[in-house]
C-alpha positions in Angstrom: 143.4 -137.9 -47.8 147.0 -136.9 -49.2 145.6 -133.5 -50.3 145.7 -132.0 -46.7 148.9 -130.0 -45.6 149.3 -132.1 -42.6 149.8 -135.3 -44.6 151.9 -133.4 -47.4 154.2 -132.0 -44.5 154.7 -135.5 -42.9 155.2 -137.2 -46.3 157.7 -134.7 -47.5 159.6 -134.5 -44.2 159.7 -138.5 -44.6 161.0 -138.4 -48.1 163.7 -135.8 -47.2 165.1 -137.5 -44.1 165.0 -140.8 -45.6 166.8 -139.7 -48.6 169.1 -137.9 -46.3 169.8 -140.9 -44.1 170.6 -143.1 -47.1 172.9 -140.6 -48.9 174.7 -140.0 -45.4 175.2 -143.6 -45.1 176.6 -144.2 -48.4 178.9 -141.4 -48.1 180.2 -142.4 -44.7 180.6 -146.0 -46.0 182.5 -144.7 -49.0 184.7 -142.5 -46.8 185.6 -145.3 -44.6 186.3 -147.9 -47.3 188.6 -145.1 -48.9 190.3 -144.6 -45.6 190.6 -148.4 -45.1 192.3 -148.6 -48.5 194.7 -146.1 -47.6 195.7 -147.5 -44.6 196.2 -151.0 -46.2 198.1 -149.4 -48.9 200.3 -147.7 -46.6 200.8 -150.6 -44.4 201.7 -153.0 -47.4 204.0 -150.3 -48.8 205.9 -150.2 -45.6 205.9 -153.9 -45.4 207.6 -154.1 -48.9 210.3 -151.6 -47.9 211.2 -153.4 -44.8 211.1 -156.9 -46.5 213.0 -155.6 -49.4 215.7 -154.0 -47.4 216.1 -157.4 -45.3 216.3 -159.1 -48.5 219.0 -156.9 -50.2 221.0 -157.0 -46.6 221.0 -160.9 -46.7 222.0 -160.9 -50.5 224.9 -158.4 -49.7 226.3 -160.5 -46.8 226.3 -163.8 -48.9 226.7 -162.9 -52.6 226.3 -165.7 -55.0 226.8 -165.7 -58.7 223.0 -166.9 -59.3 220.9 -164.9 -57.1 217.9 -166.9 -58.0 219.4 -170.1 -56.7 220.3 -168.3 -53.6 216.8 -167.0 -53.0 215.5 -170.5 -53.2 218.3 -171.6 -50.7 217.5 -168.6 -48.1 213.7 -169.0 -48.5 213.1 -170.7 -45.4 215.4 -168.4 -43.3 213.9 -165.3 -45.0 210.3 -166.5 -44.5 210.8 -167.2 -40.6 212.6 -163.9 -40.2 210.0 -161.9 -42.1 206.9 -163.6 -40.3 208.5 -162.4 -37.0 209.1 -159.0 -38.1 206.1 -158.3 -40.1 203.6 -160.4 -37.9 202.3 -161.9 -41.0 202.2 -165.4 -42.5 204.9 -165.2 -45.4 205.4 -167.5 -48.4 208.3 -167.7 -50.9 208.0 -168.4 -54.8 210.3 -168.9 -57.6 210.2 -166.9 -60.5 208.0 -169.6 -62.0 205.6 -169.4 -59.3 206.5 -172.8 -57.6 206.1 -172.5 -53.7 209.6 -172.4 -52.0 208.5 -172.2 -48.4 205.4 -170.8 -46.4 205.2 -170.2 -42.9 201.7 -171.5 -42.9 199.9 -173.3 -45.7 196.6 -172.8 -44.3 196.8 -169.3 -44.3 197.0 -169.1 -48.0 194.5 -171.9 -48.8 191.4 -169.8 -48.9 193.1 -166.9 -51.0 192.8 -167.0 -54.8 195.9 -166.6 -56.8 195.2 -163.3 -58.6 197.9 -161.3 -56.6 200.4 -164.0 -57.4 199.8 -163.9 -61.0 200.3 -160.2 -61.0 203.5 -160.5 -59.2 204.6 -163.3 -61.9 204.0 -160.4 -64.4 206.2 -158.2 -62.4 203.7 -156.3 -60.7 202.9 -155.6 -57.0 199.2 -156.4 -56.0 196.9 -157.4 -53.3 193.6 -158.9 -52.7 191.2 -158.4 -49.9 189.4 -161.7 -48.7 186.4 -161.3 -46.5 185.0 -164.3 -44.7 183.3 -164.6 -41.2 186.5 -164.2 -39.5 189.1 -163.0 -40.0 189.6 -160.5 -42.8 192.6 -161.2 -44.6 194.9 -159.3 -47.3 197.2 -161.1 -49.5 199.9 -159.0 -50.9 202.6 -160.4 -53.4 205.4 -158.6 -55.2 208.4 -159.7 -57.1 211.9 -159.5 -55.5 214.5 -157.8 -57.7 218.2 -157.8 -57.5 220.1 -155.4 -59.9 217.3 -155.3 -62.0 216.6 -158.9 -62.1 213.7 -161.0 -60.7 215.0 -163.5 -58.1 211.8 -164.8 -56.7 208.2 -163.6 -55.2 207.6 -162.9 -51.8 203.7 -163.2 -50.7 202.1 -162.0 -47.4 198.9 -162.9 -45.7 198.1 -160.3 -43.2 195.3 -160.0 -40.8 193.3 -156.8 -41.2 190.4 -157.8 -39.0 190.9 -155.3 -36.2 190.5 -152.5 -38.8 187.5 -154.1 -40.1 186.0 -154.2 -36.8 186.9 -150.6 -36.2 185.2 -149.6 -39.3 182.1 -151.6 -38.7 181.8 -150.2 -35.3 182.1 -146.6 -36.7 179.4 -147.4 -39.1 177.3 -148.8 -36.7 177.6 -145.7 -34.3 177.0 -143.3 -37.2 173.9 -145.4 -38.2 172.4 -145.3 -35.0 173.3 -141.6 -34.3 171.7 -140.8 -37.7 168.7 -142.9 -37.0 168.3 -141.1 -33.7 168.7 -137.8 -35.3 166.3 -138.7 -38.2 163.9 -139.6 -35.4 164.2 -136.4 -33.5 164.0 -134.3 -36.7 161.0 -136.1 -37.9 159.2 -135.8 -34.4 160.0 -132.2 -34.5 158.7 -131.9 -37.9 155.4 -133.6 -36.8 155.0 -131.5 -33.9 155.8 -128.2 -36.0 153.5 -129.5 -38.8 150.6 -130.1 -36.3 151.4 -126.4 -34.8 150.8 -125.2 -38.3 148.2 -127.5 -39.7 145.8 -127.7 -36.8 144.8 -123.9 -36.7 144.7 -124.0 -40.4 142.2 -126.8 -40.2 140.2 -124.8 -37.6 140.2 -121.8 -39.9 139.2 -123.8 -42.8 136.3 -125.2 -40.8 135.4 -121.9 -39.6 135.4 -120.2 -43.0 133.3 -123.0 -44.2 130.6 -122.2 -41.7 131.0 -118.8 -42.6 130.2 -119.6 -46.1 127.1 -121.7 -44.8 125.8 -118.5 -43.1 126.9 -119.0 -39.6 128.4 -115.7 -38.7 128.6 -116.5 -34.9 131.6 -118.6 -35.2 135.0 -117.3 -33.8 138.6 -118.4 -33.4 140.4 -118.2 -30.4 144.3 -118.9 -30.5 146.6 -117.9 -27.8 149.7 -117.1 -30.0 151.3 -114.1 -31.2 152.7 -115.5 -34.6 151.3 -115.1 -37.9 148.4 -117.6 -37.5 147.5 -116.0 -34.2 147.2 -112.5 -36.4 145.3 -114.4 -39.1 143.0 -115.6 -36.6 142.6 -112.1 -35.0 141.9 -110.7 -38.5 139.5 -113.4 -39.4 137.5 -112.4 -36.1 137.5 -108.8 -37.2 136.3 -109.6 -40.6 133.2 -111.7 -39.4 132.6 -108.8 -36.9 132.7 -106.3 -39.8 130.5 -108.5 -42.0 128.2 -109.0 -39.3 127.9 -105.3 -38.8 127.5 -104.6 -42.5 124.7 -107.2 -42.8 123.1 -105.5 -39.7 123.6 -102.2 -41.3 122.1 -103.7 -44.7 119.2 -105.3 -42.8 118.5 -101.8 -41.0 118.4 -100.1 -44.4 116.4 -102.7 -45.9 113.8 -102.2 -42.9 114.0 -98.5 -43.1 113.4 -98.5 -47.0 110.5 -100.8 -46.5 109.2 -98.3 -43.8 109.9 -95.5 -46.2 107.8 -97.3 -48.9 104.9 -98.0 -46.5 105.0 -94.3 -45.4 105.3 -93.2 -49.1 102.2 -95.4 -49.9 100.3 -94.3 -46.9 101.2 -90.4 -47.8 99.8 -91.1 -51.5 96.8 -92.7 -50.2 96.0 -90.0 -47.8 96.9 -87.4 -50.3 94.6 -89.0 -52.9 91.8 -89.4 -50.4 92.0 -85.9 -48.8 92.3 -84.4 -52.2 89.5 -86.5 -53.6 87.0 -85.6 -51.0 86.7 -81.8 -51.6 86.8 -82.3 -55.3 84.0 -84.6 -55.1 82.0 -82.3 -53.1 82.9 -79.5 -55.3 81.9 -81.5 -58.5 78.7 -82.7 -57.0 77.5 -79.2 -56.1 78.5 -77.7 -59.4 76.7 -80.3 -61.5 73.6 -79.9 -59.3 73.5 -76.3 -59.7 74.3 -76.6 -63.4 71.1 -78.9 -63.6 68.8 -76.8 -61.6 70.2 -73.4 -62.3 69.6 -70.5 -60.0 65.7 -71.1 -59.6 66.1 -72.5 -56.1 67.8 -69.6 -54.4 68.3 -71.5 -51.1 69.9 -74.5 -52.8 72.0 -72.2 -54.8 73.4 -70.5 -51.9 73.9 -73.6 -49.9 75.7 -75.2 -53.2 77.7 -72.1 -53.4 78.8 -72.1 -49.8 79.8 -75.6 -50.0 81.9 -75.2 -53.3 83.7 -72.1 -51.7 84.4 -73.8 -48.4 85.8 -77.0 -50.2 87.7 -74.7 -52.5 89.3 -73.0 -49.6 90.1 -76.2 -47.9 91.6 -77.7 -51.2 93.7 -74.5 -51.3 94.9 -74.9 -48.0 95.7 -78.5 -48.3 97.8 -77.8 -51.5 99.6 -75.0 -49.5 100.4 -77.1 -46.8 101.8 -79.9 -49.2 103.9 -77.2 -50.7 105.2 -76.3 -47.5 105.9 -79.9 -46.4 107.8 -80.3 -49.6 109.7 -77.2 -49.2 110.6 -78.2 -45.6 112.0 -81.4 -46.6 113.8 -80.3 -49.7 115.1 -76.6 -49.3 117.4 -75.3 -46.4 117.4 -71.6 -46.1 120.4 -69.8 -44.5 120.5 -69.7 -40.8 121.0 -66.8 -38.5 120.9 -66.1 -34.8 117.3 -66.3 -33.4 116.2 -65.3 -29.7 113.9 -68.4 -29.1 112.6 -67.0 -26.1 111.3 -63.8 -27.6 110.0 -66.0 -30.6 107.8 -68.1 -28.2 106.6 -65.0 -26.4 105.6 -63.5 -29.8 103.8 -66.6 -31.1 101.9 -67.3 -27.7 100.7 -63.4 -27.9 99.5 -64.0 -31.4 97.8 -67.2 -30.7 96.0 -65.6 -27.6 93.0 -64.3 -29.7 92.5 -67.8 -31.4 92.7 -69.5 -27.8 90.0 -67.1 -26.5 87.6 -68.2 -29.4 88.2 -71.8 -28.4 87.6 -70.6 -24.6 91.1 -71.5 -23.4 94.1 -69.4 -22.2 97.9 -69.5 -23.0 100.3 -69.2 -20.2 103.9 -68.6 -21.6 107.2 -68.6 -19.6 110.3 -68.1 -21.7 114.0 -67.3 -20.4 116.0 -64.6 -21.7 118.9 -65.2 -24.1 117.9 -68.3 -25.4 119.8 -68.0 -28.8 119.6 -70.5 -31.6 120.8 -70.8 -35.0 118.1 -71.2 -37.5 115.2 -69.6 -39.9 113.1 -67.3 -37.9 110.1 -67.9 -40.2 110.4 -71.7 -39.9 110.8 -71.8 -36.1 107.7 -69.5 -36.0 105.7 -71.9 -38.3 107.0 -74.8 -36.0 105.4 -73.0 -32.8 102.3 -71.8 -34.5 101.7 -75.5 -35.6 102.2 -77.1 -32.2 100.4 -74.4 -30.3 97.6 -74.3 -32.9 97.0 -78.1 -32.3 96.8 -77.6 -28.6 94.4 -75.0 -29.1 92.2 -77.1 -31.4 92.3 -80.3 -29.7 92.3 -79.3 -25.9 89.3 -79.1 -23.6 87.4 -76.0 -23.4 87.9 -73.8 -20.3 91.4 -74.9 -19.7 94.8 -73.6 -20.0 97.8 -74.3 -22.4 101.3 -74.1 -20.7 104.2 -73.0 -22.9 107.6 -72.8 -21.3 111.2 -72.3 -23.0 114.2 -72.9 -21.1 117.8 -74.1 -21.1 118.5 -77.7 -20.9 121.9 -78.5 -21.1 123.4 -77.5 -24.5 119.8 -77.5 -26.0 116.9 -75.0 -25.7 113.8 -77.0 -24.5 110.3 -75.8 -25.3 107.5 -77.4 -23.7 103.6 -77.2 -24.9 101.1 -78.7 -22.7 97.3 -78.9 -22.9 94.4 -80.9 -21.3 92.7 -83.2 -23.4 91.8 -86.7 -24.2 94.4 -89.5 -23.4 95.9 -90.8 -26.7 97.5 -94.2 -26.7 101.1 -94.7 -27.4 100.5 -96.3 -30.8 98.5 -93.2 -31.8 101.2 -90.7 -30.4 104.0 -92.5 -32.5 101.9 -91.6 -35.7 101.1 -87.9 -34.8 103.9 -86.8 -37.1 103.0 -88.8 -40.1 101.4 -86.7 -43.1 97.6 -86.6 -43.0 97.3 -88.6 -40.0 94.4 -87.5 -37.6 93.5 -89.7 -34.4 90.4 -91.5 -34.5 90.2 -91.3 -30.7 89.5 -87.6 -30.6 85.8 -86.7 -29.9 85.9 -84.2 -32.8 88.0 -83.2 -35.6 88.9 -79.7 -36.5 87.1 -78.5 -39.6 89.5 -77.8 -42.5 92.3 -79.8 -40.8 94.5 -81.9 -43.1 97.0 -83.4 -40.8 100.0 -81.8 -42.1 100.9 -79.4 -39.3 102.8 -81.7 -37.2 104.5 -83.4 -40.1 105.8 -79.9 -41.1 106.8 -79.2 -37.5 108.9 -82.5 -37.5 110.6 -81.6 -40.8 111.5 -78.1 -39.4 112.9 -79.8 -36.2 115.1 -82.1 -38.1 116.4 -79.5 -40.5 117.6 -77.4 -37.3 119.3 -80.4 -36.0 116.6 -80.7 -33.0 114.0 -83.1 -32.0 110.0 -83.0 -31.3 108.4 -85.5 -29.3 104.7 -86.0 -27.8 103.6 -87.8 -24.7 100.1 -88.1 -23.2 99.0 -89.4 -19.5 96.4 -88.4 -17.0 94.4 -86.1 -19.5 97.3 -84.2 -20.3 99.1 -84.0 -23.6 102.7 -82.5 -24.0 104.7 -81.8 -26.7 108.6 -81.4 -26.2 110.9 -79.4 -28.8 114.6 -79.5 -28.3 116.9 -77.2 -30.5 120.6 -76.8 -30.3 121.8 -73.6 -28.5 123.6 -71.0 -30.7 126.2 -68.5 -29.9 124.8 -65.5 -27.9 125.4 -61.9 -28.3 127.9 -61.9 -25.5 129.8 -64.7 -26.8 128.7 -67.5 -24.5 126.5 -70.2 -24.7 
């Protein structure tokens, strides 16, 4: 419990204020006592001077040959006069300490004889006597005449009023000090709470963060250092949450890339294995049977040549895909509208073989920055797909136009509806939809993968959508600077 900052604050403030209160009171008491001693001393010094003057005047008026005898004879008169003048009780003693006369014997009854003994030795002394009431000071000094001691005068003076005043001052100072101490301690307590409570909340929040709760937030409506600390804490948690989110996204992306890689390798292995198996099988059969069976020999050789060509095409496509994803050629200004028109004209012959037609609409001045060869390959792959997988006796629409800051190329054909899950996988290497009624002979499923790599390299995008028996591929490429200097 004592290890908390709050307890340390309170304990430290209590010790400091208690020690300060004690030292202050001791200092005040000492100052007042010293002041009282000075007041008493000055009062007694004045009393001695006045009484000495009176005694000397008395001796000067009536001078005797023996001053000691005269002091004894005048003791009663001197005591009465000094009592009236000094407002104190007075006693006169002989040089041997014998009481000659006293104004009030009871006033000296409670006193000791220390001051009297000092006076007998020729010294001036006083003693302070405290009782319930009053506070008395006993003061004695030897009376000297012409350097000779003739007697002793002793006074009993009441200093109760001075004592009461001093005690009242001490009480006032004590209570004022207690009030100041209480106010300071209360202020210290409130200040410690003002500091320790938010620190405790910060400690609790940090503990929750270490336990994995990143949803915790601290809200302090204050502009001091603790408020800034809370704001920094919240921003730190937000940044940690963002970083963790990015790490999770990167992790998911890496997992997805790993799945794509595995699927790609599986597809490559399968696609390469199929023609190789066919080639190896017919080659072994021809080797075993020789050329005696001419029909079988021709059939086997045709299969070997066909599968070899398909294998060669597949290897070329793989090399193209690897090139598109790893090498970037210098870009130049390309007229996308003219390029679209050229590709459509070149693909028209193949479309006729598939009993289809191509309708092309391309605006003029559609400049983009890119590689003419790669962009041509991109358009060929997309239009070729539309030709191979569209219904016979249908048309293929190709349009190129401006769309904001992009050039938008749309290739649409009529064919089978493809579900959205299938469409999302069209750009994966070696993927061919099982929903199609037929598959193109010799197709290896790399055309759209290469097209997507080309679009990404040019800072564009490619997407496919299908509905109501119509498949649409949309290509977007950033527009470049035209020859006239506009966009």
